[in-house]
N, C-alpha and C positions, 0 to 999 in steps of 0.2 A: 504493500500500500504506500501511497505517497506520504511524505512527511506533512506535519500539520501546516507549516508555513507554505509548503508547495501547494497543498489543497486550497488554502485561503487565496493564494495568488491566482490560481487557475479559476477559482470560483468567481473572482472579480472580473477576470478577462472574459470568461464565458458569457457573463451577463451583458458585456459591452460589445460582443461580436456583432457584425453586420447581420441584420435579420432579426435580432432580438432573441430573448430566451425561448427555448423550445421550438424555434422555427425550423431547425434542421437545415439551414441555408449556410453555405460557405460564403467567402468574400466574392466580389464581382469577378466573373470569369473563371471561377473555380467550382469544383464538384466536391461534395461531402459524402463519403461512403461510410457505412457502419456494418458491423456483423463480421464474424470470423471468415466465412467463405468469400464474401465480397471484398473485404480488405485484403485478405491473403492473396486472392487472385490479382488484385490491383498491384500489390507489392511485387508480385512475380512478373508482371507485364512490363517488358522493356520499353513499350511505347507510352507508358505513363510517366509524367513528371510529377513527383510527389512533393508536397509542400510541408506537411506536418502530420505526425501521428500522435494522437492522444490515446493512452492505454492504461488499463490497470495492469498490475504485475501478472495476474492470472491470465489476462488477455494476451500479453506478450508470450507467456509460457505455452499458450494454446497454438501459437503459430508454428508451422512446419519449417524450421530453418531459423537462422539468426539474421538480424538486421545488420547492415554495415555499421561500423563504429561511429561514423559521422552522420548517421541518419537523424533527421530532425524529429526527435521523440521526446514527449513529455508525459511523465507518469501522473495519474490522477485516480480518484476513486470513482465508483459507479455513479454516485449522485452527481459528481461534476460532469461526467460524460453525458448524463441524461439531459443536462442543460444545453448541450451542443447539438442535439438531434431532435427530430420531431417527437412530439409527446408519445410516450409509451413505445418508442421505437426500440427493438431488441438489439442494442449495440454490442452485447456480449463482450464488453470491456475493450472495444476497439473502435476508434473514430479517425478517419483519414481524410485530410484535405489534399486534393490533387488537381491537376489540370484536366480539362475534358479531353477525350480521345480525338484524334484527328478525324476529319470527315473521310468517309469511304465513298468511292465512286463505283457505280454499277458496272461499268465496263471492266473494272479491275477484279471483280469477284466472280463473275459468271464463267464457270469452267465447262459447262455442258456435260458434266458427269451425270449419267442416268441415275446413279445411286445417291446423288446429293441434291435434293430438291431445294428450291428457293421458296421462302415463305414471304408472301406479300400481304400486308395488313392495311385495310381501308378504314380509316378513322377509328382505330382501336386506341383509345386515349388513356385508359386506366394503366398506370405504371405497374401495378401488380400483375395484370394480364400480359402486358408486353414482356415483363421480366420472366414470367413463367413460360411464355412461348419461346423466348430465347433459350431458356434452360432445356426445353424439349427439343428445340432445333439443334442444340449442341449435342444432346444425347443421341439423336438420330443422324448426326453427321450432315446436317444441311449446309448449303453453301453460304447462305446469308439470310438475314431478315431485312425486308424492305418496307419502309413506311413513308408517308408524306410528311414533310417537316412541319407543316402547319396543323396537322391533325394527329400528332403523336406526343407522348409525354417527353419531358426533358430527361437528359441523362442525370441521374441522381441516386440518392441513397435508397429510396423505396424500390425503384426499378432494379437496382443492383442487388439488393437483398433478395428480391423475388427471383432474380436470375441465378443466384447462388454461384457466382463466379463466371457465368457464361457471358456477361457483358464484356469481359476482357478477351474472350476467345472467339465469340461469334460475330462475324462482320455485320455491322448495322449500317445500312445505307438509307439515308434520309434524302428524298428527292422532292423537287418542287412540284412536278406534275406526275401523278401516279399513273394516269392513263398512258402518257408517253413512255414511262418506265416499262409498262407492260408491253408496249410495242417493241422496245429495245430487247426485252427478254425473249419475245417471240422471234425476233430477228436472229438470235443466237441459236434457236432451235428448241426452245422450251415449249411444252404443251401447257397452256394456262388453264388450270382447273379450279373453278370457283366453287366454294362450298355454299349451298343454298338449300334451306329446308324444303322449299317447294319443288325442287328438281325431281324429275322422274327417275333418273338413273341413280343407283347407289355409287359410292366412291369406288367400290371394287369393279363395277361394270364400266366406269368411266376412265379408269387408269389406263395409260398407254405404256409402251415399253421404253420410250425415250425420256429425256430430261423433263422433269415436272416442276411447274411453279404453282404452288398452292396459294389460292387467294381467299382470304377470309375478311368478312366485314364485322362491324361492331355488333355487340349483342343488341337484340331488339330490332334495330334498323336494318341490319345486314349490309350487304354491299350496295353502294350507290349504283343507279341504273347504268351510268356511263362506264363504271368499272366492270360490272357484269357483262356489258356489251363487248368489253375488251378481253373476255375469257373465251377460250376455244370451246369449252363445255362447262356445264354446271352439274354438280352432283350433291347428293345428300348422304349423311351418315345414317345407317339403318338402325335408328334407335326406336325404342318402344313408343307406342302411341300415348303411353302414360305420361310422357314428358315431351313437351313441345320442342325444346331445344336444349343445348348444352352451353355451359360457359365457354367463351371463345378459346381460352387457353386449353381447356379439356378437348375441345373439338380439334384444335391444332395438333395436340399430342396424338390423338387417334388417327388423324389423317397422315401424319408423319410415319406412324407405325404401319399404316396400310401401304404407303409407298415403299417402305423398307422390306415388306414381305411379298410384294407382287411377284407373280411368276410370268 
């Protein structure tokens, strides 16, 4: 645990940080991450520029590997860390300020590998859902997650915690025009398969042998009409009539699994 004076000093600084107590916001142009998996993955990512790590001694002990001797680290207790993150956020004794990841470009991530689908999200704005989809995309070896920059959550602690480290390893491409991005994806040879509950075909019936781009819309509203029109086919998950739809992150995981086992 931190010494008494050390805790007092951090407590004062935490309350004065940009965004205010409990905001979970870092300084301008920075990203604040928390939780062991999110922080550990960011620390391992050579593409991250780290600004400062606040941690309990137990949090540091939970990390796999040691920090460099000159790493900007400050020890604190759990109550101090709670002041640096959103209310009730499970920081697990670790809070990291770092620079955002560099932008990724669509042309740089499309490899046309039939075994590595692309996941395209239309107006999925909940960071918990986007993070969970990133985690599933990483688990099933997807090529990238593509969102529209104006209709997607910002890079941050909530998304990173839900992604459980996948934010650092799964390419996230944010585009200005999602319809145009789907055109570019098709030009490389991907079959654009949109998930829609009203579709006649099931996903098993609609899957093809080549590279697949899975397109999912927001819960409730689904895909916008223009985005659905940019899909080569639409398919539904064969769920029971007892349930109208699934959470979008659950639907993405099932669709990714279906792509992985197609014959």
